[in-house]
N, C-alpha and C positions, 0 to 999 in steps of 0.2 A: 504494500500500500504506500502510495506517495501522497504526502500532504504538502500543499504549496499554497500560501496565501488563503488559508481556510478552504481550499478546494481539494477534494479527495479524488485521486485517480485510481480506479480499481481495475481497469481493463489492461491486462499485461501487454496486449497488442499495441497499445499506445506508447509504450516505454521507448521504443526505438526512435520515435519522432518527438518525444517530449523534451522540452528544454529545462533541464535541472539547473538550479542556481544554488548559491551558498545558503539561501534561506529555505531550500527544500528539505524535507524530512522524509526519510524512508524507514518504514517499519517492516520487519520480517519476523514472522513467528511472534507477533505482538511485542517486539523489542526494537527500540530505536537503534539503527545500524549506520555505521560509516559505509560509504559506498564510492565506487568509481564506475562510470558508464563509458563504454568504448564501443562505438557503432551499435550493434544489436545485443551487446553483452553487458549485463548489470552485475558487478561483483560486490559482494558484501564482505565486511571485515568485522570480526568480533573481538579483536584485541588491539589496544593502543598502549604503547610502551615508550617511555622516555629512556634513551640510552646514551652512554658516553661513547664507547666504541663497541662494536658487536661483530661477531662472526656468525653468520646465519647460513645453515645448511638445509637444503630442501630435498625431500624424498618424493620424487614425482609420482612414484607408484602409489604411495599412501597419502599423497597430498598433505604431508605433515611438515611443519617447520619447527625446528628446535633452535634455541639461542644459547650462546655462551658469552657472557659479558667479559669484556677486557677493560678493567678500570683505567681511567685516564686521570684520575684525581691527582696522582703524584706528579703529574707533568705541569700542574699550575705554578705560575711563577710571579703572580702579582699583576699590577695594572699595565696594560699596553694601550697606547693611543691609536684610535682610528682617525687619521688626519683628514681634514675636509678637502673635497674637490680632487682627490686622488683615487683612481680606481684600484682597489685592493682585492686580491683574490687568494683563496686557499682551497686545497684539495680535500674532498671527502671521498674516501675509498674503503670499502670493506667487502668481505665475501657475503653474498646474499642470494636467496632463492629468486626465481623469476617473478614471484608475487609479493615483493616487498615494496611498499610505498612510503614516501616521506611526506609528513603532513606539516611539520614546523621545524624550524631551527631556533634554538634558544641560546642567548648570550647572557653573560653576567655583567651588568653595568657597575662600575666601580666608583665610589665616592660621590655622594649626593651633592656635596658642595661644588663639585666641578660640572654637574649635569644641569643643563638648561633644557627642559622638555619643550619649550616654545621655539627652539631654534632649529629650523631646517627640515630637510627631507632625506630619508634614507632610500636610495635606489638600489634595488637588488637584481642582479642577473644570475642565471644559472647556465653555465656553459659546459660543453662536452670536454672531456679530458683527452688531449692529443699528445701522447708521448711525454706526459708529465707537465704539460703547460696548458693554460686556458686557451680554448679555440673560439675566437670571436666570430668565426664564420659558421659556428654551430650553436646557435642560441636555443636553449631548451625552454626557458621561461624568463619573463621580465616583468617586474612590478615595482611599486614604490609605496613607502609608508611615511606619513608625517610623524615626526618625533612626538608631537603632542598627542598622537593617537595611542601611544603606549602607556598603559596603566602600570606604573612601576611602584613597588612597595619595598623600600630599603629596609634591610634588617639591621641588627646591632653591629654587624660587621661591615656596614656601609655597602652592601651588595644588593642588587635587585635583578630579578630575571626579566629579560626582554624577549618575549615570545614573538617571533616573526612567522606568522602563519602564511603558508603559500596559498595563492588564489585557487589552486587546484591540487589535488593529491598527485604527487610526482612519482612515477614508477622509477625505481632506482636502476640506473644503467649499469651494465656489467663492468665497464671500465672506470666507474666512479664519475664524479662531477666536480666542477669548480663553482664555489659561491663567490660572486663578485659584489663587493660593497662599495658604494659611491655616495659619500656623505656630502650632500649639497647644503652648505651652511651660509647664511647671510653674512656672518662674520667669520673670521678665522678661528673658529671654535672646534675643538676636537671632542670626541667621545672616548672616555676611558672604559675599556672592557677588561675583564679578568683575562689574563694571558696564559698561554701554555707554550710548549716547546715545538709546536708545528711550524713549518716554514710558510712564509707569505710572499706574494708577488705584487709588484706595482706595474702599472701600464704606463709606458713612455710614449705620449702622443706624437712627438716629433719623429721618433724612430718607428712608431707604429708596431711596437712589440712589447711583450711581457718579459720582465727580468726579476730575478730574486731581489726582494727588498731586504729580507733577512732570513737566513737559513736556520736560525735558532729561536726565533720568537714569533708566536702567532696568537690566535684568539681562541680561548676556551669556549667550547660549545657543547650542547647536547642536541639530540634529534628526537622528535616524536615520530615513531614509525607505526604503521598499521599493517596487520597481516591476517 
């Protein structure tokens, strides 16, 4: 059953032509379900999990997915700045089954005194991984968020989770993907994120290429996956 703007769609033959939105709700077996629609196939998900890093192995015969968590906490190194007006990229790559989808990426904003939620826009691109570098010719997804749209609640350690929800659930590609952050700020104001030891890239417009910005410092993140 699909419920959309108080309208209930019961005829399954309509699903292929029905335009689902973020406000649509799908119930299966009387339970609200996460879903992805692709052509004439509607896929339901019954698990949502926030992960640091994960190795996911799929058994196609049994249609079963098992997870093994690999903790990333010990890689955190304190605050790392996201500079304004510089395209910054980092790689996300793990072993996954063919039915793993990413719903959100979460960052930890550091230091409430340095954070101004009324300043700027965060533009996000998701690019394919080509030989370990972002591929600008293969754009998977692109969207933007106003900084003022994030509802941040800082804890006693001056940290707050910034949840960046994708406009659609993204099927995880086998070769991994690059997250590109481009902070458009009206003033030269950076955002401080909790850091880790992953490597990051900067884009150099004059040379039209990506280069390592730092091979020892990156941004700590977690992922919301559905399966």
